[in-house]
C-alpha positions as CSV (number, residue, x, y, z in Angstrom):
1,M,28.1,81.9,210.5
2,R,29.0,79.1,208.5
3,K,29.7,75.9,210.7
4,R,33.6,74.3,210.0
5,S,34.0,70.7,209.3
6,K,35.8,68.4,211.9
7,K,38.7,68.4,210.2
8,A,38.8,71.9,209.7
9,R,38.6,72.2,213.6
10,Q,41.2,69.6,214.3
11,N,43.6,71.3,212.0
12,P,42.8,74.9,211.8
13,G,46.2,75.8,209.7
14,R,45.0,73.5,206.9
15,R,43.4,74.9,203.8
16,Q,40.1,73.4,203.1
17,R,39.8,72.4,199.4
18,P,36.7,73.7,197.6
19,G,33.9,71.6,196.3
20,K,33.5,71.1,192.4
21,R,31.4,73.9,191.2
22,R,29.4,74.1,188.1
23,L,30.8,76.8,185.6
24,P,28.0,79.6,185.0
25,K,26.0,79.1,181.5
26,S,28.1,82.0,180.0
27,M,31.2,79.9,180.6
28,E,30.0,76.4,179.4
29,Q,31.9,74.8,176.6
30,I,29.9,75.2,173.4
31,N,32.4,73.7,171.1
32,L,33.0,70.0,172.4
33,N,34.4,68.9,169.0
34,A,37.4,71.5,168.9
35,A,41.2,70.7,168.5
36,G,43.9,73.1,168.7
37,I,47.3,73.4,167.0
38,D,50.5,75.0,167.7
39,I,52.3,75.8,164.5
40,G,55.8,75.3,164.2
41,S,58.6,75.1,161.4
42,Q,59.8,71.6,162.4
43,E,56.7,70.1,163.9
44,H,53.2,70.9,164.9
45,Y,51.7,69.9,168.3
46,V,48.1,69.3,168.3
47,A,45.7,68.7,171.1
48,V,42.2,67.3,171.3
49,P,39.7,67.0,174.4
50,D,41.0,64.6,177.0
51,D,38.2,62.0,176.3
52,R,38.9,61.5,172.7
53,D,42.3,59.6,173.0
54,E,44.5,58.0,175.4
55,E,47.4,60.8,174.2
56,P,45.2,63.9,173.7
57,V,48.3,65.8,172.8
58,R,50.4,64.5,169.6
59,S,53.1,66.2,167.3
60,F,53.4,65.6,163.9
61,G,56.1,66.7,161.3
62,C,55.7,69.4,158.8
63,L,55.8,67.4,155.6
64,T,52.7,66.3,153.5
65,P,52.5,62.6,154.8
66,D,52.6,63.8,158.3
67,L,49.8,66.5,157.6
68,H,47.7,63.6,156.2
69,Q,48.5,61.5,159.3
70,M,47.2,64.4,161.6
71,A,44.0,64.8,159.6
72,R,43.1,61.3,159.8
73,W,44.0,61.2,163.5
74,L,41.7,64.2,164.0
75,K,39.0,62.4,161.9
76,A,39.0,59.2,164.4
77,C,38.7,61.6,167.2
78,E,35.6,63.1,165.6
79,I,36.9,66.7,165.7
80,K,35.0,69.2,163.4
81,T,36.7,72.5,164.3
82,V,40.4,73.3,164.3
83,A,42.1,76.5,165.8
84,M,45.5,77.6,165.2
85,E,47.8,80.6,165.4
86,S,48.8,82.6,162.1
87,T,52.5,82.1,162.5
88,G,54.2,82.9,159.5
89,V,53.5,81.1,156.4
90,Y,53.8,77.7,158.2
91,W,50.1,77.4,158.6
92,I,49.5,77.6,155.0
93,P,50.0,73.9,153.9
94,V,48.2,72.9,157.5
95,V,45.2,74.8,156.5
96,H,44.9,73.4,152.7
97,V,45.3,69.7,154.1
98,L,42.8,70.2,157.0
99,E,40.3,71.9,154.5
100,E,40.5,69.0,151.9
101,Y,39.4,66.7,154.9
102,G,36.5,68.8,155.6
103,F,37.4,70.5,159.0
104,E,36.3,74.1,159.8
105,V,39.4,76.0,160.1
106,K,39.9,78.8,162.3
107,L,43.0,81.0,161.9
108,V,43.4,83.1,165.0
109,D,45.4,86.2,165.5
110,A,48.4,85.3,168.1
111,R,47.4,88.4,170.4
112,Q,44.1,86.3,171.3
113,V,46.1,83.5,172.6
114,K,49.2,84.9,173.7
115,N,48.5,84.8,177.5
116,V,49.2,81.2,178.1
117,P,48.9,80.4,182.0
118,G,52.1,78.7,183.6
119,R,55.3,78.0,182.0
120,K,55.1,78.4,178.3
121,S,55.7,75.3,176.2
122,D,54.5,73.9,172.6
123,V,52.3,71.3,174.6
124,Q,50.6,74.0,176.8
125,D,50.2,76.6,173.8
126,C,47.9,73.7,171.6
127,Q,46.2,73.0,174.9
128,W,45.5,76.6,175.8
129,V,44.2,77.2,171.9
130,Q,41.9,74.1,172.3
131,Q,40.5,75.1,175.5
132,L,39.9,78.7,174.4
133,E,38.1,77.7,171.1
134,S,35.8,75.1,173.2
135,F,34.7,77.9,175.3
136,G,33.9,79.8,171.7
137,L,36.5,82.6,172.8
138,L,38.4,82.7,169.7
139,S,37.3,84.6,166.4
140,S,38.7,83.6,163.2
141,A,41.0,85.9,160.9
142,L,39.4,87.3,157.7
143,R,40.3,85.0,154.8
144,P,39.2,85.6,151.4
145,E,37.8,83.0,149.1
146,K,40.1,80.9,147.4
147,R,39.9,82.8,144.0
148,L,41.0,86.1,145.7
149,G,43.6,84.3,147.8
150,V,45.3,83.5,144.5
151,L,45.0,87.2,143.3
152,R,46.2,88.3,146.5
153,S,49.2,86.2,146.0
154,Y,50.3,87.3,142.6
155,W,49.8,91.0,143.9
156,R,52.1,90.5,147.0
157,H,54.6,88.8,144.8
158,R,54.6,91.8,142.3
159,S,55.1,94.1,145.2
160,G,58.0,92.2,146.5
161,L,59.5,92.5,142.9
162,V,58.8,96.3,142.9
163,E,60.5,96.6,146.0
164,S,63.7,94.5,144.6
165,C,63.7,96.9,141.6
166,A,63.5,99.9,144.0
167,K,66.9,98.4,145.6
168,Q,68.5,98.3,142.4
169,I,67.8,101.9,141.8
170,H,69.5,102.7,145.0
171,L,72.6,100.9,144.1
172,M,72.6,102.7,140.4
173,Q,72.5,106.1,142.3
174,K,75.1,104.8,145.0
175,A,77.7,103.8,142.3
176,L,77.2,107.3,140.3
177,E,77.6,109.2,143.4
178,Q,80.9,107.4,144.3
179,M,82.1,108.3,140.7
180,N,80.6,111.9,141.3
181,L,78.3,111.4,138.5
182,Q,75.6,113.9,139.9
183,L,72.8,112.3,137.4
184,H,70.0,112.7,140.0
185,K,70.6,116.4,140.3
186,V,69.7,117.2,136.7
187,L,67.0,114.3,136.0
188,S,64.2,113.8,138.0
189,D,64.4,110.2,137.5
190,I,67.8,108.2,136.7
191,T,65.7,105.3,135.5
192,G,63.8,107.4,133.0
193,V,64.7,107.4,129.1
194,S,67.5,109.7,129.5
195,G,68.8,108.3,132.3
196,M,68.8,104.9,131.3
197,R,70.5,106.0,127.9
198,M,73.2,107.7,129.4
199,M,74.0,104.8,131.8
200,R,74.0,102.0,129.1
201,A,76.4,104.4,127.5
202,I,78.7,104.9,130.2
203,L,78.6,101.2,130.5
204,A,79.5,100.7,126.7
205,G,82.8,102.6,127.0
206,E,81.6,106.3,126.6
207,R,83.3,108.8,128.8
208,D,82.8,112.1,127.0
209,P,80.3,113.9,129.0
210,V,79.5,116.2,126.1
211,M,78.3,113.2,124.0
212,L,76.5,111.7,126.9
213,S,74.8,115.1,127.5
214,R,73.2,114.7,123.9
215,L,71.4,111.4,125.0
216,K,68.9,113.3,126.8
217,D,65.2,113.4,125.7
218,H,63.6,116.6,124.2
219,R,61.4,116.6,127.4
220,V,64.2,117.3,129.8
221,Q,64.5,120.6,131.1
222,S,68.0,120.5,132.1
223,S,70.3,121.9,129.3
224,E,73.3,119.6,127.7
225,E,76.0,122.1,129.5
226,K,74.4,121.5,132.8
227,I,74.1,117.6,132.3
228,A,77.9,117.5,130.8
229,K,78.9,119.2,133.9
230,A,77.0,116.6,136.1
231,L,78.5,113.5,134.4
232,T,82.0,115.0,134.5
233,G,83.6,112.6,137.2
234,H,86.2,109.8,137.8
235,Y,85.6,106.3,136.5
236,R,86.5,103.3,138.9
237,E,86.3,100.0,137.6
238,D,84.9,98.7,141.0
239,H,82.2,101.4,141.0
240,L,81.6,100.5,137.0
241,F,81.1,96.8,138.1
242,A,78.7,97.8,140.7
243,L,76.9,99.9,138.4
244,R,76.6,97.0,135.8
245,Q,75.3,94.6,138.0
246,A,72.7,96.9,139.4
247,V,71.5,97.8,136.0
248,D,71.4,94.0,134.8
249,L,69.4,93.2,137.6
250,Y,67.1,96.1,137.2
251,D,66.2,94.8,133.7
252,V,65.9,91.4,135.2
253,Y,63.2,92.7,137.8
254,Q,61.5,94.6,135.2
255,A,61.1,91.7,132.6
256,K,59.8,89.6,135.7
257,I,57.3,92.4,136.6
258,A,56.1,92.5,133.1
259,E,55.6,88.7,133.1
260,C,53.6,88.8,136.6
261,D,51.4,91.7,134.9
262,R,50.5,89.4,132.2
263,E,49.5,86.4,134.6
264,I,47.5,88.8,136.7
265,E,45.7,90.2,133.5
266,R,45.1,86.7,132.6
267,Y,43.8,85.8,136.0
268,L,41.6,88.8,136.4
269,A,39.7,87.7,133.1
270,T,38.6,84.8,134.8
271,F,36.2,86.6,137.4
272,E,32.4,86.8,136.6
273,P,31.6,90.2,135.1
274,K,29.8,92.4,137.3
275,G,30.2,95.6,135.3
276,D,30.6,96.8,131.6
277,P,34.0,98.3,131.1
278,K,32.6,100.6,128.3
279,D,30.9,102.7,131.3
280,L,34.0,103.8,132.5
281,D,34.2,106.2,129.3
282,S,31.2,108.2,130.3
283,K,32.6,108.4,133.9
284,G,36.1,110.0,132.9
285,T,39.1,110.1,134.8
286,K,39.8,112.4,137.7
287,K,40.8,115.8,136.8
288,N,43.5,116.4,139.4
289,K,45.1,113.0,138.5
290,S,48.9,113.6,137.7
291,G,49.2,110.6,135.3
292,P,50.2,106.8,136.0
293,R,52.6,105.8,138.4
294,K,56.0,104.4,137.1
295,N,55.2,101.1,138.9
296,E,51.7,100.6,137.4
297,P,50.7,97.6,135.1
298,K,51.1,98.0,131.4
299,F,47.4,96.8,131.1
300,N,44.1,98.5,131.7
301,L,44.0,97.5,135.4
302,R,41.3,99.9,136.3
303,S,38.8,98.3,133.5
304,H,39.5,95.0,135.1
305,L,38.7,96.1,138.5
306,Y,35.6,97.8,137.3
307,Q,34.6,94.7,135.4
308,M,35.0,92.5,138.6
309,T,33.6,94.7,141.3
310,G,30.9,97.0,139.3
311,V,32.3,100.0,141.0
312,D,35.2,102.3,140.2
313,L,37.2,103.0,143.3
314,T,39.6,105.3,141.2
315,Q,36.9,107.9,141.4
316,I,37.7,108.6,145.0
317,D,40.4,111.3,145.4
318,G,43.7,109.6,146.9
319,I,42.8,106.2,145.5
320,D,44.8,105.2,142.3
321,V,44.7,102.1,140.5
322,L,47.4,100.4,142.6
323,T,45.7,101.3,145.8
324,A,42.1,99.8,144.6
325,Q,44.1,96.7,143.4
326,T,45.8,96.3,147.0
327,I,42.3,96.8,148.6
328,I,40.5,94.5,146.5
329,S,43.3,91.8,146.7
330,E,43.7,92.0,150.3
331,C,40.0,92.4,151.6
332,G,38.1,91.4,148.5
333,F,34.9,93.0,147.3
334,D,32.3,91.2,149.7
335,M,31.9,93.5,152.7
336,S,29.4,91.2,154.4
337,S,31.8,90.2,156.8
338,F,31.7,93.5,158.3
339,P,28.5,94.5,159.8
340,S,29.1,98.2,159.2
341,E,31.9,100.8,158.1
342,K,32.8,101.3,161.6
343,H,34.0,97.6,162.1
344,F,35.6,97.6,158.7
345,A,37.6,100.9,159.8
346,S,38.2,99.1,163.2
347,W,39.7,95.9,161.7
348,L,42.0,98.3,159.6
349,G,43.2,100.0,162.9
350,L,42.2,103.5,161.7
351,C,40.3,104.5,164.5
352,P,40.8,105.4,168.4
353,N,41.0,102.3,170.6
354,H,39.6,103.7,174.0
355,R,40.8,101.9,176.8
356,I,38.4,103.2,179.9
357,T,39.0,102.5,183.5
358,G,37.3,104.0,186.4
359,G,34.9,105.9,184.1
360,K,37.8,107.5,182.4
361,V,39.6,107.2,179.0
362,F,43.1,106.9,180.0
363,K,44.4,105.6,176.4
364,S,42.8,106.2,172.9
365,R,45.6,105.5,170.4
366,T,45.0,103.4,167.4
367,R,45.8,99.5,167.8
368,K,49.1,98.6,166.1
369,V,47.7,96.7,163.1
370,Y,49.9,95.8,160.1
371,S,47.8,95.8,157.2
372,R,48.9,96.5,153.4
373,T,45.2,98.0,152.9
374,A,45.7,100.6,155.9
375,E,49.3,101.4,154.8
376,A,47.8,101.9,151.3
377,L,45.0,104.3,152.3
378,R,47.5,106.1,154.5
379,I,49.7,106.6,151.5
380,G,46.5,107.8,149.5
381,A,45.7,110.3,152.4
382,Q,48.9,111.7,152.5
383,S,48.5,112.5,148.7
384,L,45.7,114.6,149.5
385,H,47.6,117.7,151.2
386,R,47.4,119.9,148.2
387,S,44.4,118.5,146.6
388,K,41.8,121.0,145.7
389,T,39.0,118.5,146.7
390,A,36.6,118.1,149.8
391,L,38.8,115.3,150.9
392,G,42.0,117.2,150.5
393,A,40.4,120.3,152.5
394,Y,39.2,117.9,155.1
395,Y,42.9,116.7,155.6
396,R,44.3,120.1,155.7
397,R,41.8,121.0,158.7
398,M,42.7,118.1,160.4
399,R,46.4,118.7,159.9
400,T,46.0,122.1,161.4
401,R,44.0,120.7,164.5
402,L,45.8,117.4,165.2
403,G,49.0,117.3,163.3
404,A,50.1,115.1,160.3
405,P,50.3,111.9,161.5
406,K,46.6,111.9,163.2
407,A,45.4,113.9,160.1
408,I,46.4,111.1,157.8
409,T,44.9,108.4,160.0
410,A,41.7,110.5,160.2
411,T,41.7,110.9,156.4
412,A,42.7,107.1,155.8
413,H,39.6,106.3,158.0
414,K,37.0,108.4,155.5
415,L,38.7,106.7,152.5
416,A,37.8,103.4,154.2
417,C,34.3,104.3,154.9
418,L,34.1,105.3,151.2
419,V,35.4,102.3,150.0
420,Y,32.9,100.3,152.1
421,R,30.2,102.0,150.9
422,M,31.1,101.4,147.3
423,L,31.7,98.0,147.6
424,K,28.6,97.0,149.7
425,Y,26.2,99.3,148.3
426,G,27.5,100.1,145.0
427,E,27.3,103.7,145.4
428,E,29.1,106.1,143.4
429,Y,31.4,108.7,144.5
430,V,30.7,112.5,143.9
431,D,33.3,114.8,144.9
432,K,31.5,118.4,145.9
433,G,34.6,120.1,146.0
434,Q,36.7,122.0,148.4
435,K,34.3,125.3,148.6
436,Y,31.4,123.3,149.4
437,Y,33.2,121.3,152.0
438,E,34.5,124.7,153.9
439,E,31.3,126.2,153.5
440,Q,29.5,123.5,155.0
441,Y,32.2,123.8,157.9
442,R,31.5,127.4,158.3
443,V,27.9,126.6,158.7
444,R,28.2,124.3,161.6
445,V,31.0,126.4,163.3
446,L,28.2,129.4,163.0
447,K,25.6,126.9,164.6
448,N,27.5,126.1,167.3
449,L,28.6,129.7,168.1
450,T,25.1,130.8,168.1
451,R,23.8,127.8,170.3
452,R,26.8,128.5,172.9
453,A,25.8,132.5,172.7
454,R,22.2,131.7,173.6
455,D,23.1,129.4,176.4
456,M,24.9,132.1,178.0
457,G,22.1,134.7,177.3
458,Y,23.8,136.8,174.1
459,E,23.1,136.8,170.7
460,L,25.6,136.4,168.1
461,M,25.5,139.5,165.2
462,S,27.2,139.9,162.1
463,T,29.6,142.8,162.1
464,K,29.0,143.1,158.1
465,T,25.1,143.4,157.9
466,G,24.5,144.0,161.6
467,D,21.9,141.3,161.6
468,V,21.5,139.0,164.2
469,V,22.5,135.5,163.0
470,S,19.9,132.7,163.5
């Protein structure tokens, strides 16, 4: 029995303070030259180890001279590694300045540092980040190299322009609907050749539905009588004004998208070529490709991507040139950051996230990850629901078993693995067809049934031939 001290015997209600214990080797600080920053929109709080400065926590403004002052203070404190949360876009100027001074910057997911002990404040946030980094408990987010970061910025800006353009299309349709001009019921796309001709004629003052119906393109299947009937409505000045504004803004956004495409084409040409675009002629295009999407760039983006990466991701069913460009701009084409395709799929949030307690899995839903790459792969997987390919057959089988949402995630996981193999090993994707996949699935099912029958003391026999299935 442990002998109590004299003070403890005299005052039995007093709690004895434990002596200072050394941390286990696994919990020793491995990065003594680490700093933590709590990023904000107005000021940034920076924490360094207590022995580096009399005031180990300081706040700096967000202006560029303040950021340089912060970097010089960190240099004076002999800091080598700086960790910070990825808060909005406020971290971008901080990272640029710190990297200019030669610091190793770690951009950390906020979920890794959200559990701050005690009352939450900006001072405690930066100290908590610094402490976690000193113990090596933070992992840096994936940041592409500088050149790919520029390409990603261009592509995200273009995506924003496309979304703004789509909003104007909705406003056009709203104005037409308010005037009871049912143009969308006779044309598949109101912003096509015929639709834009008719709307511009309406804005120019034409009100005769027969004259408007004659502006249709020869490829439109609806008759002139049906179009004239759909274009019979009441024209109010306020609705016409809204339509004019939407059409004008649509033209502006289209011009800006074209300008952005020219800049992207110019920048893609600066990458070191890894493949000859002439080789794409021998590969050809996918037979089930329905044609270019309306918001695709006007230049040959597929040729530029092949020249940059050396592989043609569009050969994978469900992945078009826009999806391939999103993958390259978001993840890059160097897969060395991921040890295996499983790590890549887990980073995208496309695999089950098993939570095990007491030896049982109580939760296995995928993690909530906001990733433009994962979103693009899910859209590509959803487009395979009628595809006569092996991936299409896989999606339909998964949808029958698990339902549409889980089938989309499972197929997107398979697409992610294929993308990983092509980018890392330079492999080419070859579709073996729907029949091959269904035959392989049939063979696996028969093999499992045969094994289960033998385990139960039976033999599986074919009803057609009468032979025992081996």
